[in-house]
C-alpha positions in Angstrom: 142.8 118.7 79.7 143.0 119.8 76.1 144.1 123.4 75.5 143.1 125.8 72.7 146.2 127.0 70.8 146.0 130.7 69.8 148.8 132.1 67.6 149.0 135.9 68.1 149.4 138.2 65.1 153.0 138.9 66.1 153.8 135.1 66.1 152.0 134.7 62.8 154.2 137.4 61.3 157.3 135.8 62.8 156.4 132.4 61.3 155.5 133.9 57.9 158.8 135.8 57.7 160.8 132.6 58.5 158.8 130.7 56.0 159.4 133.3 53.2 163.2 133.1 53.9 163.1 129.3 53.9 161.2 129.3 50.6 163.9 131.5 49.0 166.7 129.2 50.0 164.9 125.8 49.7 161.6 126.1 48.0 161.1 122.3 47.7 161.3 121.7 51.5 159.8 125.0 52.8 156.3 123.7 52.6 157.1 120.6 54.5 159.0 122.6 57.1 156.0 124.8 57.6 153.6 121.9 58.1 156.0 120.3 60.7 156.3 123.7 62.5 152.5 124.2 62.6 152.1 120.6 63.8 154.6 121.3 66.6 152.6 124.4 67.6 149.4 122.4 67.7 151.1 119.8 69.9 150.9 122.4 72.7 147.2 121.6 73.0 148.2 118.5 75.0 150.3 119.1 78.1 152.0 122.5 77.3 153.7 122.4 80.7 156.1 119.8 79.3 158.0 122.7 77.9 160.5 124.5 80.1 160.5 128.0 81.2 162.0 130.5 78.8 164.8 132.8 79.8 162.3 135.7 79.3 160.2 134.3 82.1 162.2 136.4 84.6 161.3 139.6 82.9 157.5 139.5 82.7 154.3 138.1 84.1 152.6 135.7 83.3 154.9 132.7 83.1 156.6 132.3 79.7 157.5 128.9 78.4 159.4 127.8 75.3 159.0 125.1 72.8 162.2 124.3 70.8 161.7 123.3 67.2 164.4 122.2 64.8 167.9 121.0 65.2 171.3 122.4 66.0 171.9 125.8 64.4 168.4 126.0 63.0 166.5 125.8 66.3 163.6 128.1 66.7 162.1 129.1 70.1 158.4 129.3 70.4 157.6 131.6 73.3 154.1 131.1 74.8 152.0 131.4 77.9 149.2 129.3 79.3 146.2 131.2 80.6 143.2 129.1 81.7 142.4 126.7 78.9 144.4 128.6 76.3 148.0 128.4 75.0 148.9 131.8 73.6 151.9 131.7 71.3 153.5 135.1 71.7 156.6 135.1 69.6 158.8 132.9 67.5 162.5 133.6 67.1 165.7 131.8 66.0 167.6 130.1 68.8 170.7 132.1 68.1 169.0 135.4 68.7 169.2 137.3 71.9 166.3 137.0 74.3 163.0 138.7 73.5 161.9 141.7 75.4 158.4 142.7 76.6 157.7 144.5 73.3 158.5 141.3 71.3 156.2 139.3 73.6 153.3 141.6 74.1 153.7 144.3 71.4 154.3 147.0 74.0 
């Protein structure tokens, strides 16, 4: 089954903010980074259950999974849920940050 990947407004804002910071530090590589990140997001269309449960899963319903993108200290966590035939990307945050709360995930 192929899933439709939907990036919420919150997650788009998160990604844009990280891209802007990356472009300030490394403008030559920021565009390539963004293309790779967006490709990783779209990879969730095929078998999103390959990703493990996020620590935030214990706090909310529905099930929250995470896709890890990047290496070592620059890992990002893509928090998402699967509902029917849709993968909904809820929030993107640096791996070194504390866990997200319900407001981060659902804008509550």
